[in-house]
C-alpha positions, 0 to 999 in steps of 0.5 A, a space after each residue: 693767923 699765926 701773927 695774931 696768935 703770937 700777939 695775943 699770947 704776948 699781951 696775955 703774958 704782959 698782964 700776967 694771965 696764965 696762958 694755955 699751952 698749944 694743942 696738937 693732935 697725936 695719932 695712934 698709928 696702930 689704931 688708925 685705919 686711914 678712913 679719912 674722917 679726921 681730915 674731913 672734919 678738921 676746920 684748920 686742915 691740920 691732918 692729912 692721909 699719908 701712906 694710908 694713915 692720918 698724920 698731923 701735917 700742920 700741927 702748929 695750925 691746930 685750933 684745939 677744937 677736938 673735932 678730929 678726936 671726937 669723930 675718929 671711929 677708932 679712937 686713934 686721935 687725942 689732942 694734947 696740950 704742949 
């Protein structure tokens, strides 16, 4: 999947189309209660629970769908563009 993403970005840049930045989930550890909802809804398996808190274990796999952000009952996750 990573290869396809890189090729797509390259093609878009060649024809001069602005390319969106890559999304990544950011977790506010002060708000996170470790409920695990985000890990269950993420279709790409980006998030994991470690030591009772959510962490972005594979941020490069983030699809930017914001399912984690929308489902977090504590509002501890935001998806930012890099």
